[in-house]
C-alpha positions in Angstrom: 0.0 0.0 0.0 2.9 2.3 0.7 4.2 1.9 -2.8 0.7 2.6 -4.3 0.3 5.7 -2.2 3.8 7.0 -3.1 3.2 6.5 -6.8 -0.3 8.0 -6.8 0.8 11.2 -5.1 4.3 11.8 -6.4 3.4 10.9 -10.0 0.4 13.3 -9.8 -1.9 10.5 -11.1 -5.3 12.1 -10.2 -4.5 15.4 -11.9 -3.2 13.6 -15.0 -6.4 11.5 -15.0 -8.5 14.6 -14.8 -6.7 16.4 -17.7 -5.9 13.6 -20.1 -8.7 11.1 -19.5 -11.7 13.1 -18.4 -13.6 14.9 -15.6 -15.0 11.7 -14.1 -11.7 9.8 -13.5 -9.8 12.6 -11.8 -12.0 12.9 -8.7 -12.2 9.1 -8.4 -8.4 8.8 -8.4 -8.1 11.7 -6.0 -10.6 10.1 -3.6 -8.9 6.7 -3.9 -5.5 8.2 -3.2 -6.6 9.9 0.0 -8.6 6.9 1.2 -5.5 4.7 0.8 -3.3 7.2 2.5 -5.8 7.4 5.5 -5.9 3.6 5.7 -2.1 3.4 5.6 -1.8 6.0 8.3 -4.4 4.3 10.5 -2.7 0.9 10.5 1.0 1.9 10.4 3.0 2.3 13.6 3.1 6.1 14.2 6.3 8.0 14.8 7.0 11.7 15.3 4.9 14.2 13.4 6.1 16.9 11.1 5.8 19.8 13.5 7.1 22.5 11.2 4.6 21.8 8.4 1.7 21.3 10.8 2.4 24.7 12.4 2.7 26.3 9.0 -0.6 24.8 7.8 -2.5 25.8 11.0 -1.2 29.4 10.8 -1.7 29.7 7.0 -5.2 28.2 6.8 -6.4 29.9 10.0 -5.3 33.4 9.1 -5.9 33.2 5.3 -9.2 31.4 5.8 -10.8 34.1 8.0 -10.6 36.6 5.1 -11.7 34.1 2.4 -14.9 35.0 0.7 -15.1 32.2 -1.8 -16.7 28.7 -1.7 -16.4 27.2 1.8 -16.3 23.6 0.3 -13.2 24.5 -1.7 -11.3 25.9 1.3 -12.2 22.9 3.4 -11.2 20.5 0.7 -7.7 22.1 0.3 -7.2 22.4 4.1 -8.2 18.8 4.9 -6.2 17.3 2.1 -3.1 19.3 3.2 -3.2 17.9 6.7 -3.9 14.3 5.5 -0.8 14.5 3.4 1.3 16.0 6.2 0.2 13.4 8.7 0.0 10.3 6.5 2.5 11.3 3.9 5.2 11.8 6.5 4.8 8.2 7.6 5.2 7.1 3.9 8.4 9.1 3.3 10.0 7.9 6.5 9.9 4.4 5.1 11.0 5.2 1.6 14.6 4.6 0.7 16.7 6.6 -1.8 16.4 3.9 -4.5 12.6 3.7 -4.0 12.2 7.4 -4.2 14.4 7.8 -7.3 12.4 5.1 -9.0 9.1 6.9 -8.6 10.8 10.1 -9.8 12.1 8.3 -12.9 8.6 7.0 -13.6 7.3 10.6 -13.2 9.9 11.9 -15.6 9.1 9.2 -18.1 5.6 10.6 -18.4 7.2 13.7 -20.0 8.3 11.5 -22.9 4.9 9.9 -23.1 3.4 13.4 -23.3 5.7 14.3 -26.2 5.4 11.0 -28.1 1.9 9.8 -27.4 -0.5 11.9 -25.3 -0.1 15.4 -26.7 -2.5 18.2 -25.7 -2.0 20.6 -22.8 1.4 22.4 -22.7 2.4 20.4 -25.8 0.3 22.8 -27.9 2.9 25.4 -27.0 5.9 23.2 -27.8 6.6 22.2 -24.2 6.0 18.9 -22.4 4.9 18.3 -18.9 3.8 14.6 -18.6 1.5 13.9 -15.7 2.5 17.2 -14.0 0.4 19.3 -16.3 2.7 22.3 -15.9 6.2 22.2 -17.6 7.9 23.9 -14.6 6.5 21.4 -12.2 7.7 18.6 -14.5 11.1 20.3 -14.6 11.1 20.3 -10.8 10.6 16.5 -10.8 13.5 16.1 -13.1 15.9 18.3 -11.2 14.8 16.5 -7.9 15.6 13.1 -9.5 18.8 14.4 -11.0 20.1 15.6 -7.6 19.0 12.4 -5.9 20.9 10.3 -8.5 24.1 11.5 -6.7 23.2 9.2 -3.9 23.5 6.1 -6.1 26.7 4.1 -5.5 26.6 2.3 -8.8 28.2 4.8 -11.3 26.6 3.3 -14.4 23.1 3.5 -12.8 23.8 7.1 -11.7 24.9 8.2 -15.1 21.9 6.6 -16.8 19.5 8.2 -14.4 21.1 11.6 -14.8 21.0 11.4 -18.6 17.3 10.4 -18.4 16.4 13.2 -16.0 18.4 15.7 -18.1 16.7 14.8 -21.4 13.2 14.8 -19.9 14.0 18.1 -18.1 15.1 19.7 -21.4 11.8 18.6 -23.0 10.0 20.8 -20.5 12.0 23.9 -21.7 11.8 25.2 -18.1 14.3 28.0 -17.5 14.3 27.1 -13.9 15.3 23.5 -14.7 18.2 24.6 -17.0 19.5 27.1 -14.4 19.4 24.6 -11.6 20.9 21.9 -13.8 24.0 24.2 -14.3 24.2 25.1 -10.6 24.0 21.5 -9.5 26.7 20.4 -11.9 29.0 23.1 -10.7 28.4 21.9 -7.1 29.1 18.3 -8.3 32.6 19.3 -9.2 33.3 19.6 -5.5 32.4 15.9 -5.2 34.6 14.8 -8.1 36.2 16.8 -10.8 35.3 14.0 -13.2 31.7 15.0 -13.0 32.5 17.7 -15.5 31.7 15.0 -18.1 28.0 15.5 -17.2 28.3 19.0 -18.6 29.4 17.5 -21.9 26.5 15.0 -22.0 24.0 17.7 -21.0 25.1 20.2 -23.7 25.2 17.3 -26.2 21.6 16.6 -25.4 20.7 20.3 -25.7 22.4 20.4 -29.1 20.4 17.4 -30.3 17.2 19.0 -29.1 18.0 22.2 -31.1 19.1 20.2 -34.2 16.0 18.0 -34.2 13.5 20.6 -32.9 11.9 20.6 -36.3 10.5 17.1 -35.5 8.5 18.5 -32.6 4.8 19.0 -33.4 4.9 22.7 -32.4 7.6 25.3 -32.6 8.6 26.8 -29.2 9.8 30.4 -28.9 12.4 29.4 -26.3 14.0 26.9 -28.7 14.1 29.6 -31.4 15.8 32.0 -29.0 18.4 29.4 -28.1 19.0 28.8 -31.8 19.5 32.5 -32.3 22.0 32.7 -29.5 24.2 30.1 -31.2 23.8 31.5 -34.7 25.8 34.4 -36.2 23.0 35.2 -38.6 20.3 35.9 -36.1 19.9 38.3 -33.2 18.0 37.9 -30.0 17.8 40.4 -27.2 18.1 39.8 -23.5 14.6 41.2 -23.0 13.2 38.5 -25.3 14.8 35.7 -23.2 13.7 37.3 -20.0 10.2 38.0 -21.2 7.5 37.0 -18.6 10.3 36.6 -16.0 9.3 35.7 -12.4 10.7 38.9 -11.0 8.3 40.9 -13.2 5.4 38.7 -11.9 6.4 39.2 -8.3 6.6 43.0 -8.6 2.9 43.1 -9.6 2.0 42.0 -6.1 4.4 44.0 -3.9 1.9 46.8 -3.3 -0.7 44.3 -2.2 1.7 42.7 0.2 2.5 46.2 1.6 -1.2 46.9 2.1 -1.7 43.9 4.4 1.7 42.8 5.7 0.6 41.3 9.0 -2.5 39.3 8.2 -2.5 39.1 4.4 -5.3 39.5 1.9 -6.9 36.0 2.3 -6.9 32.6 0.8 -6.4 32.4 -3.0 -6.0 36.1 -3.5 -2.5 35.6 -4.9 -3.3 32.7 -7.2 -5.3 32.4 -10.4 -8.4 32.3 -8.3 -7.6 35.8 -7.2 -9.9 38.8 -7.2 -6.9 40.5 -8.8 -8.2 39.3 -12.2 -5.7 41.3 -14.3 -2.8 39.4 -12.7 -1.5 35.9 -13.1 -0.6 34.0 -9.9 2.4 35.3 -8.0 4.6 32.3 -8.8 6.5 32.4 -5.5 5.5 30.2 -2.5 7.1 32.4 0.1 5.4 35.6 -1.2 2.2 33.7 -1.6 2.2 32.8 2.1 3.0 36.4 3.1 0.5 37.9 0.8 -2.4 35.6 1.7 -1.7 35.0 5.4 0.7 37.6 6.6 4.1 37.9 8.2 4.0 35.1 10.8 3.5 32.0 8.6 5.9 33.7 6.1 8.6 33.6 8.7 7.8 30.0 9.5 8.1 28.7 5.9 11.2 30.8 5.2 13.0 29.6 8.4 11.9 26.0 7.7 13.5 25.9 4.2 16.5 28.0 5.1 17.1 25.6 8.0 16.9 22.7 5.5 19.5 24.4 3.2 21.9 24.9 6.1 21.5 21.4 7.5 22.0 19.8 4.1 25.1 22.0 3.5 26.6 20.6 6.7 25.9 17.1 5.5 27.4 17.7 2.1 30.4 15.4 2.6 28.2 12.6 3.8 25.1 13.0 1.5 25.7 15.6 -1.2 22.4 14.8 -2.9 20.5 16.4 0.1 22.0 19.8 -0.5 21.4 19.5 -4.2 17.8 18.5 -3.7 17.3 21.3 -1.1 18.6 23.9 -3.6 16.3 22.5 -6.3 13.3 22.6 -4.0 14.0 26.1 -2.7 14.4 27.6 -6.1 11.3 25.8 -7.4 9.3 27.3 -4.5 10.7 30.7 -5.6 9.0 30.2 -8.9 5.7 28.4 -8.0 2.5 29.1 -6.0 0.9 25.7 -5.8 2.5 24.5 -2.6 -0.7 23.8 -0.6 -2.5 22.0 -3.5 0.2 19.8 -5.1 1.0 16.7 -3.1 4.3 15.9 -4.9 5.8 19.2 -3.6 4.9 18.3 0.0 6.1 14.7 -0.4 9.5 15.8 -1.7 9.8 18.4 1.0 9.1 15.9 3.7 11.3 13.3 2.3 14.3 15.6 2.2 13.5 16.9 5.7 13.4 13.4 7.1 16.6 12.3 5.3 18.4 15.3 6.8 17.2 14.4 10.3 18.1 10.8 9.7 21.7 11.7 8.7 22.3 14.3 11.4 24.1 11.8 13.7 26.8 11.6 11.1 27.9 15.1 12.1 28.7 14.1 15.7 
């Protein structure tokens, strides 16, 4: 049952069913997922709870919910599901090994290939592929998480194969966040072993192949055309084109709203697409989302939680370098996403990294 629950949530099965199969299957899979998680939690031997994420959830939903003027059923649905995941999901990740977790991430990444080759629709219409994760940036996050975790594999051939798969699938998302994080993690990997520089060669080789054979993709993507222009002496591309629709521009649209209600926020969903600020897209920043919707106190909690994760994983770098890499990937994804409370795979990955850090802390003594 643990395996079934892990794959259902981390592979985002219910959302994929809703989008790619039809409206009836999505709710059924979602209900099944949470029922199985509750059953697992009821029967498994309980350990310590995830105090940080429970406190964060209580503060966020209590403060943001008081000011919420939308549908009560939606608010309760998101709130209850969050706490089921935090309580039951934490018991799942405690019992999930590195190899088990990288396998589910590989399966999730493989759905990006299925999206490109078989499924189509959704983000594919814009020349980007996201698999079961619907959003290409979320799919890129899965790939960078798996890429970082691959550094925990002792078998060098298995590690290399996993990294090549995650790199190729990540490139198919055409996520700027994925590409930037891929470069950062590879620079960090040189600290482990200078021979890891070969991964740069493989990665840029895969990117070159993507540019060369991009004409075979069903839809042209502006980002590929910009990358081609950068490598061509016959074409010009401006920095402004590459940075178009950047996250910093998106954040800046909400700064005044945060300043208007810095202590208690503006209320649940006001900084997402369900916002009353209809002329704006979602804020695309988890930390600013929490501040903008629920105020300064839960904002401090979530920032301290993830900064603490980064510091602890940095101290463990010589023992488990993958934890720092995964923490960096997670932190920067949260800086570009606003679906923290509604997407289970983000919560599962956060809790898995957190537990692995706690598990490895005795190595520092």
